[in-house]
DSSP file (Angstrom, degrees, kcal/mol; ACC not computed):
  #  RESIDUE AA STRUCTURE BP1 BP2  ACC     N-H-->O    O-->H-N    N-H-->O    O-->H-N    TCO  KAPPA ALPHA  PHI   PSI    X-CA   Y-CA   Z-CA
    1    1 A X              0   0    0      0, 0.0     2,-0.4     0, 0.0    57,-0.1   0.000 360.0 360.0 360.0 136.5  -46.0  -33.4 -135.8
    2    2 A X        -     0   0    0      1,-0.2     3,-0.1    32,-0.1    27,-0.1  -0.612 360.0-155.3 -77.0 125.1  -43.1  -31.5 -134.2
    3    3 A X  S    S+     0   0    0     -2,-0.4     2,-0.3     1,-0.2    -1,-0.2   0.844  75.6  12.9 -71.2 -35.5  -44.3  -30.0 -130.9
    4    4 A X  S    S-     0   0    0      2,-0.0     2,-0.2    23,-0.0    -1,-0.2  -0.999  82.7-110.0-144.9 139.0  -41.8  -27.2 -130.7
    5    5 A X        -     0   0    0     -2,-0.3     2,-0.5    -3,-0.1    23,-0.1  -0.516  28.5-166.4 -72.6 135.3  -39.3  -25.7 -133.3
    6    6 A X  E     +A   27   0A   0     21,-0.6    21,-2.2    -2,-0.2     2,-0.3  -0.980  20.5 153.1-122.3 116.8  -35.7  -26.5 -132.7
    7    7 A X  E     +A   26   0A   0     -2,-0.5     2,-0.3    19,-0.2    19,-0.2  -0.995  13.2 177.4-143.0 145.6  -33.2  -24.4 -134.7
    8    8 A X  E     -A   25   0A   0     17,-2.5    17,-2.3    -2,-0.3     2,-0.4  -0.990  10.9-178.3-150.2 139.1  -29.6  -23.4 -134.0
    9    9 A X  E     +A   24   0A   0     -2,-0.3    71,-0.4    15,-0.2     2,-0.3  -0.963  18.4 165.1-136.9 121.6  -26.9  -21.5 -135.9
   10   10 A X  E     -A   23   0A   0     13,-2.5    13,-2.4    -2,-0.4     2,-0.3  -0.927  16.0-155.8-134.7 158.8  -23.5  -21.0 -134.3
   11   11 A X  E     -AB  22  78A   0     67,-3.6    67,-3.0    -2,-0.3     2,-0.4  -0.914   8.5-158.9-133.9 158.5  -20.0  -20.0 -135.5
   12   12 A X  E     +A   21   0A   0      9,-2.3     9,-2.9    -2,-0.3     2,-0.4  -0.962  19.9 176.3-138.4 120.4  -16.4  -20.4 -134.5
   13   13 A X  E     +A   20   0A   0     -2,-0.4     7,-0.2    63,-0.2     2,-0.2  -0.970  17.0 166.5-129.6 141.0  -13.8  -18.0 -135.8
   14   14 A X  E > > -A   19   0A   0      5,-2.6     5,-2.2    -2,-0.4     3,-1.4  -0.713  12.6-169.5-149.3  94.0  -10.1  -17.6 -135.1
   15   15 A X  G > 5S+     0   0    0      1,-0.3     3,-1.1     3,-0.2    -1,-0.1   0.820  86.9  61.7 -56.4 -32.7   -8.4  -15.2 -137.6
   16   16 A X  G 3 5S+     0   0    0      1,-0.3    -1,-0.3     2,-0.1    -2,-0.0   0.817 113.4  35.7 -64.4 -29.3   -4.9  -16.2 -136.4
   17   17 A X  G < 5S-     0   0    0     -3,-1.4    -1,-0.3     2,-0.1    -2,-0.2   0.282 112.2-117.3-104.6   8.7   -5.6  -19.8 -137.5
   18   18 A X  T < 5 +     0   0    0     -3,-1.1     2,-0.5    -4,-0.4    -3,-0.2   0.876  63.6 153.5  55.8  40.1   -7.6  -18.8 -140.6
   19   19 A X  E   < +A   14   0A   0     -5,-2.2    -5,-2.6     2,-0.0    -1,-0.2  -0.883  15.9 154.8-106.5 127.7  -10.7  -20.5 -139.0
   20   20 A X  E     +A   13   0A   0     -2,-0.5    24,-2.8    -7,-0.2     2,-0.3  -0.678  21.1 161.3-149.4  88.4  -14.2  -19.4 -139.9
   21   21 A X  E     -AC  12  43A   0     -9,-2.9    -9,-2.3    22,-0.3     2,-0.3  -0.769  20.7-161.7-115.0 154.4  -16.7  -22.3 -139.3
   22   22 A X  E     -AC  11  42A   0     20,-2.7    20,-1.6    -2,-0.3     2,-0.3  -0.931   2.2-166.5-129.3 159.3  -20.4  -22.6 -138.9
   23   23 A X  E     -AC  10  41A   0    -13,-2.4   -13,-2.5    -2,-0.3     2,-0.4  -0.961  10.8-179.7-145.5 124.8  -22.7  -25.3 -137.5
   24   24 A X  E     +AC   9  40A   0     16,-3.3    16,-3.0    -2,-0.3     2,-0.3  -0.969   1.7 176.7-130.4 143.1  -26.4  -25.3 -138.0
   25   25 A X  E     +AC   8  39A   0    -17,-2.3   -17,-2.5    -2,-0.4     2,-0.3  -0.987   3.1 172.2-141.6 151.1  -29.1  -27.7 -136.9
   26   26 A X  E     -AC   7  38A   0     12,-1.7    12,-2.9    -2,-0.3     2,-0.5  -0.971  24.5-136.1-155.7 149.0  -32.9  -28.0 -137.0
   27   27 A X  E     +AC   6  37A   0    -21,-2.2   -21,-0.6    -2,-0.3    10,-0.2  -0.923  39.6 148.2-106.4 126.6  -35.5  -30.6 -136.2
   28   28 A X  E     - C   0  36A   0      8,-2.9     8,-2.3    -2,-0.5     2,-0.4  -0.510  41.9 -91.7-134.1-157.1  -38.2  -31.0 -138.7
   29   29 A X  E     - C   0  35A   0      6,-0.2     6,-0.2    -2,-0.2     2,-0.1  -0.979  24.4-131.7-131.9 140.0  -40.4  -33.8 -140.0
   30   30 A X    >   -     0   0    0      4,-2.6     3,-1.9    -2,-0.4     6,-0.0  -0.329  39.5-100.2 -78.2 170.6  -40.1  -36.2 -142.9
   31   31 A X  T 3  S+     0   0    0      1,-0.3    -1,-0.1     2,-0.1    -2,-0.0   0.619 125.6  57.3 -68.8  -8.8  -42.9  -36.7 -145.4
   32   32 A X  T 3  S-     0   0    0      2,-0.1    -1,-0.3     0, 0.0    -3,-0.0   0.330 122.4-104.8-100.7   5.7  -43.8  -39.8 -143.4
   33   33 A X  S <  S+     0   0    0     -3,-1.9     2,-0.2     1,-0.3    -2,-0.1   0.532  74.6 137.6  87.7   6.7  -44.2  -38.0 -140.1
   34   34 A X        -     0   0    0      1,-0.1    -4,-2.6    23,-0.0    -1,-0.3  -0.542  60.8-105.2 -84.3 152.3  -40.9  -39.0 -138.5
   35   35 A X  E     -CD  29  55A   0     20,-1.3    20,-3.1    -6,-0.2     2,-0.4  -0.585  38.5-166.3 -74.9 137.3  -38.7  -36.6 -136.6
   36   36 A X  E     -CD  28  54A   0     -8,-2.3    -8,-2.9    -2,-0.3     2,-0.6  -0.981  13.3-157.5-133.6 121.0  -35.6  -35.6 -138.6
   37   37 A X  E     -CD  27  53A   0     16,-2.8    16,-2.6    -2,-0.4     2,-0.5  -0.876  14.8-164.3 -95.6 118.0  -32.5  -33.7 -137.2
   38   38 A X  E     -CD  26  52A   0    -12,-2.9   -12,-1.7    -2,-0.6     2,-0.4  -0.910   4.0-168.8-106.9 126.9  -30.7  -32.0 -140.1
   39   39 A X  E     -CD  25  51A   0     12,-3.1    12,-2.4    -2,-0.5     2,-0.4  -0.933   5.3-177.5-115.6 138.1  -27.1  -30.8 -139.4
   40   40 A X  E     +CD  24  50A   0    -16,-3.0   -16,-3.3    -2,-0.4     2,-0.3  -0.995  10.8 161.4-132.0 140.9  -25.1  -28.5 -141.7
   41   41 A X  E     +CD  23  49A   0      8,-1.8     8,-3.1    -2,-0.4     2,-0.3  -0.991  12.9 100.8-154.9 158.3  -21.5  -27.4 -141.2
   42   42 A X  E     -C   22   0A   0    -20,-1.6   -20,-2.7    -2,-0.3     2,-0.3  -0.983  69.0 -25.6 159.2-164.2  -18.6  -26.0 -143.1
   43   43 A X  E >  S-C   21   0A   0     -2,-0.3     3,-2.4   -22,-0.2   -22,-0.3  -0.593  74.1 -97.2 -79.4 138.8  -16.7  -22.8 -143.7
   44   44 A X  T 3  S+     0   0    0    -24,-2.8    -1,-0.1    -2,-0.3     3,-0.1  -0.331 112.4  22.5 -57.5 130.5  -18.6  -19.6 -143.3
   45   45 A X  T 3  S+     0   0    0      1,-0.4    -1,-0.3     2,-0.1     2,-0.3   0.316 107.6  95.9  92.9  -6.5  -19.9  -18.4 -146.7
   46   46 A X  S <  S-     0   0    0     -3,-2.4    -1,-0.4     1,-0.1     0, 0.0  -0.734  81.6-117.7-112.7 163.1  -19.6  -21.9 -148.3
   47   47 A X        +     0   0    0     -2,-0.3    -6,-0.1     1,-0.1    -1,-0.1   0.913  50.6 177.1 -67.4 -43.1  -22.3  -24.6 -148.8
   48   48 A X        -     0   0    0     -8,-0.1    -6,-0.2    -4,-0.1     2,-0.2  -0.334  33.3 -47.0  75.3-155.1  -20.5  -27.1 -146.6
   49   49 A X  E     -D   41   0A   0     -8,-3.1    -8,-1.8    -2,-0.1     2,-0.3  -0.720  44.2-155.4-116.6 164.4  -21.8  -30.6 -145.7
   50   50 A X  E     -D   40   0A   0     -2,-0.2     2,-0.3   -10,-0.2   -10,-0.2  -0.999   8.9-179.0-143.2 143.2  -25.2  -31.9 -144.6
   51   51 A X  E     -D   39   0A   0    -12,-2.4   -12,-3.1    -2,-0.3     2,-0.4  -0.998  10.7-155.0-141.6 140.4  -26.3  -34.9 -142.6
   52   52 A X  E     -D   38   0A   0     -2,-0.3     2,-0.5   -14,-0.2   -14,-0.2  -0.941   2.3-164.3-119.1 139.6  -29.8  -36.1 -141.6
   53   53 A X  E     -D   37   0A   0    -16,-2.6   -16,-2.8    -2,-0.4     2,-0.4  -0.988  10.9-156.0-119.6 125.6  -30.8  -38.3 -138.7
   54   54 A X  E     -D   36   0A   0     -2,-0.5     2,-0.3   -18,-0.2   -18,-0.2  -0.873  13.2-176.8-107.0 134.4  -34.3  -39.8 -138.7
   55   55 A X  E     -D   35   0A   0    -20,-3.1   -20,-1.3    -2,-0.4     3,-0.1  -0.916  32.7-137.6-128.1 152.1  -36.0  -40.9 -135.5
   56   56 A X  S    S+     0   0    0     -2,-0.3     2,-0.4   -22,-0.2    -1,-0.1   0.838  94.6  42.0 -73.5 -33.7  -39.3  -42.6 -134.7
   57   57 A X  S >> S-     0   0    0      1,-0.1     4,-1.1   -23,-0.1     3,-0.7  -0.918  74.1-136.9-120.3 142.3  -39.8  -40.2 -131.7
   58   58 A X  H 3> S+     0   0    0     -2,-0.4     4,-2.5     1,-0.2     5,-0.2   0.841 102.8  65.4 -61.4 -34.6  -39.2  -36.5 -131.4
   59   59 A X  H 3> S+     0   0    0      1,-0.2     4,-2.2     2,-0.2    -1,-0.2   0.853  98.7  52.9 -59.2 -35.9  -37.7  -36.9 -128.0
   60   60 A X  H <> S+     0   0    0     -3,-0.7     4,-2.0     2,-0.2    -1,-0.2   0.903 109.6  48.1 -66.7 -40.7  -34.8  -38.9 -129.5
   61   61 A X  H  X S+     0   0    0     -4,-1.1     4,-2.5     1,-0.2    -2,-0.2   0.905 111.7  50.0 -65.2 -41.6  -34.1  -36.1 -132.0
   62   62 A X  H  X S+     0   0    0     -4,-2.5     4,-2.6     2,-0.2     5,-0.2   0.893 107.9  54.2 -64.5 -39.9  -34.2  -33.5 -129.2
   63   63 A X  H  X S+     0   0    0     -4,-2.2     4,-2.1    -5,-0.2    -1,-0.2   0.933 111.5  43.6 -60.8 -46.9  -31.8  -35.6 -127.1
   64   64 A X  H  X S+     0   0    0     -4,-2.0     4,-2.5     2,-0.2     5,-0.2   0.910 111.8  55.3 -64.9 -41.4  -29.2  -35.7 -129.9
   65   65 A X  H  X S+     0   0    0     -4,-2.5     4,-2.2     1,-0.2    -2,-0.2   0.939 110.4  44.7 -53.8 -51.0  -29.8  -32.0 -130.7
   66   66 A X  H  X S+     0   0    0     -4,-2.6     4,-2.1     1,-0.2    -1,-0.2   0.863 111.5  52.6 -66.3 -37.2  -29.0  -31.1 -127.0
   67   67 A X  H  X S+     0   0    0     -4,-2.1     4,-2.2    -5,-0.2    -1,-0.2   0.913 111.1  47.5 -62.9 -42.4  -25.9  -33.4 -126.9
   68   68 A X  H  X S+     0   0    0     -4,-2.5     4,-2.7     2,-0.2     5,-0.2   0.875 109.0  53.8 -68.3 -37.5  -24.5  -31.7 -130.1
   69   69 A X  H  X S+     0   0    0     -4,-2.2     4,-2.6    -5,-0.2     5,-0.2   0.944 110.2  47.5 -59.9 -47.4  -25.2  -28.2 -128.7
   70   70 A X  H  X S+     0   0    0     -4,-2.1     4,-1.9     1,-0.2    -2,-0.2   0.913 113.1  48.8 -60.0 -44.0  -23.2  -29.1 -125.6
   71   71 A X  H  X S+     0   0    0     -4,-2.2     4,-0.9     1,-0.2    -2,-0.2   0.926 113.2  45.7 -62.9 -46.4  -20.4  -30.6 -127.6
   72   72 A X  H ><>S+     0   0    0     -4,-2.7     5,-2.2     1,-0.2     3,-0.5   0.888 110.6  53.1 -68.1 -39.1  -20.1  -27.6 -130.0
   73   73 A X  H ><5S+     0   0    0     -4,-2.6     3,-1.4     1,-0.2    -1,-0.2   0.892 106.2  54.0 -62.0 -38.7  -20.3  -25.0 -127.1
   74   74 A X  H 3<5S+     0   0    0     -4,-1.9    -1,-0.2     1,-0.3    -2,-0.2   0.749 105.9  54.4 -67.8 -21.6  -17.4  -26.8 -125.4
   75   75 A X  T <<5S-     0   0    0     -4,-0.9    -1,-0.3    -3,-0.5    -2,-0.2   0.370 128.1 -94.9 -93.1   4.0  -15.4  -26.5 -128.6
   76   76 A X  T < 5S+     0   0    0     -3,-1.4   -63,-0.2     1,-0.3     2,-0.2   0.523  72.0 147.9 101.5   4.9  -15.9  -22.7 -128.8
   77   77 A X      < +     0   0    0     -5,-2.2    -1,-0.3   -65,-0.1     2,-0.3  -0.561  19.3 170.2 -75.2 138.1  -18.9  -22.3 -131.1
   78   78 A X  B     -B   11   0A   0    -67,-3.0   -67,-3.6    -2,-0.2     3,-0.1  -0.945  41.6 -83.5-141.8 159.7  -21.0  -19.3 -130.2
   79   79 A X        -     0   0    0     -2,-0.3   -69,-0.2   -69,-0.3     2,-0.0  -0.365  60.5 -95.9 -60.1 146.7  -24.0  -17.4 -131.8
   80   80 A X        -     0   0    0    -71,-0.4     2,-0.4     1,-0.1    -1,-0.1  -0.363  35.8-126.2 -66.4 145.4  -22.8  -14.9 -134.4
   81   81 A X        -     0   0    0     -3,-0.1     2,-0.5    -2,-0.0    -1,-0.1  -0.760  20.1-152.2 -92.2 138.2  -22.4  -11.3 -133.2
   82   82 A X        -     0   0    0     -2,-0.4     2,-0.5     0, 0.0     0, 0.0  -0.929   2.5-155.1-113.3 133.9  -24.1   -8.6 -135.1
   83   83 A X              0   0    0     -2,-0.5    -2,-0.0     1,-0.2     0, 0.0  -0.873 360.0 360.0-104.6 135.9  -22.9   -5.1 -135.3
   84   84 A X              0   0    0     -2,-0.5    -1,-0.2     0, 0.0     0, 0.0   0.402 360.0 360.0 144.5 360.0  -25.3   -2.3 -136.0
């Protein structure tokens, strides 16, 4: 069982370069009780790609989650801004 929910959605946009990307991650559980990190990425508004990483321990999934967050933040990904 996953002790704490981990979910993230971030975007990177640069109209001058026609760039509009998203990156989403969440840690869940497989039907066998293993920790599973699911990553989705692509152009904003499109389905994009998906990859799953299965781990025996939740701590391993959290470690990869945090490493990927750090990597994406260094590349300019940020939470989407909402106007309203």
